[in-house]
C-alpha positions, 0 to 999 in steps of 0.5 A: 781250550787245548790240553797240556798234551796238545800244547806240548805237541804244538811246541815240539821242535818249534825252536832249535837246540834243547828247549825245556817245557814246563806247563805248571811251575807252582802248585798251591796245596791249600792247607796242611797240618804241620808235620804233614807231607805235601807232594805234587807231580810236575811235568817236564818236557823237551820241545827242542830238537837236541838233547835236554840235560837236567841237574843238579837239583837245588832245593830251597831248604832241607824241607823240600826234595825232588829226586830226578829219575833221569838227567836227560831228555831226548827231543819229544820226551817228557818226565814226571818229577815229584816235588815234596815239602815237609811241613815240620816246623812251619806251623802257622806260616804261609810257605813257598818252597821250591827246587831249582833245576839246572838245564842246558836250555840257553833261554832257560838255564834254571827252572823252579818248581814250587809248592805253596800254601798255608801250614796250620799248627798241629793240635795237641792231639795230633802227632807226625808220622816220624814219631810213630815210626821211631817208636813202632814195634810188633808184640807177638804172642806165640801161645795157642788161640784159646790161651790168648783169648783168655788173656794177653797183653794189650796190643799183642798179636796172636801168632801160634807157634805152629803157624809161625813158619807159614807166615814169615813173609807177612811179618815186618822186616826192619821193625823190632819184634817182641815175643812172649809165650813160654818155651815157644817164645825162645824158639820163635825168636831163634827162627825169626832171627835166622830169617833176618828179623829183629826179634827179641824175647820178653825177659821173664815172659808173662810171669816177668810182666805180672811180677813187675806190673801186675795187670797193667796193660793186660786184657782179660786174665792171664796165668804167668808163664816163665821164660825160656831158660836159654840165652836169647836176646831179650827186652825187659818188661821195664823197657817195653813199658817205657814205650807201650803202644796201642794203634787203633785203626778207624778205616773200613774193614776192606781197607784195613785188610789191604794193609795195616800197621803191625798190631793195629786194632780195627775199631769204629769211631762210635766205639771209642768211648767204650774202649776208652773206659778200659784204658788206663789214664795217664795219671794212673800209670806208674813212674817210668811207664808211658802209654801212647795210643795212636788213632789212624785212618786214611786221611785223618778225618775221623782219627782227629776226632777220636784222638781228641775224645780219648784225650778228654778222657785222660788217655794219652792219644794222638791222631796220625797227621795226614793219616795213612795217606801221608804215611805212604807219601813218606815211607811208601808201603813200609810196615803196612802188612796184611793183618793176619791177626784179624779173624 
């Protein structure tokens, strides 16, 4: 059987005028979980002897997108067009969604590129990437490593103040950064904000947290440190506690070190039961406090099981639908940073 490329060259210049060539116009993605993103790269070519014009692109619904990199093809040229379908709201349905593209080919003024398949309903322990995106932040502990090792807030990343300036390029831009660590915290926030980061100090520092919540979300034992005493943009302990996040990354160490969500803790699936024993149960949380544990991996294979296990233990945990592969499809490498906090 001839290859797609061979068929293209056989058809090249076979007809006068612009002539659109589409080897595949429908991709069956099989099954995905609601909230996941399915994308496929379609190939378009011009096998005529005049310039082919493309556009506009008309999606069948707001759930489908296909940005055109170019709006014209010279004779013999091809381009790849990525069509994506967002399955949010389509749980339990067979779908066929497409984009239609206008052309100046007299014999084919419109072409349709479609994605079809079945969207499974999300399980109670699964949640979409947009929920994590909207609540994500980085909690930064500016104390020395020895102090951090004795005790710190759960999920906080240790970046001793003397090392801050050398690691600015590793920090996530556009993401809220919450800093604590005594007098150093205030100066760290000023440095971060001067470099364009969305940084605020934890009001009252660790002393404020301990006064408000005691040992809740505290790992080990910490001695309360007071705030900076300076007028610096801040966030209260109560505000942080309304949306307290813990991210558990089940990927192998080598993948984790290529890029992880800010503050993620790398663990193995078999260690989750022991870790779960140390986490507060949902019913034990004070009024106004909300903990969300996100379990992630590359394609949600192990994360789904991990989130289910933690939920059965009474911990509010969710797996990232579609895993970090789906995250990259949606947001590219946004906020997947080198885990400088890992030894």
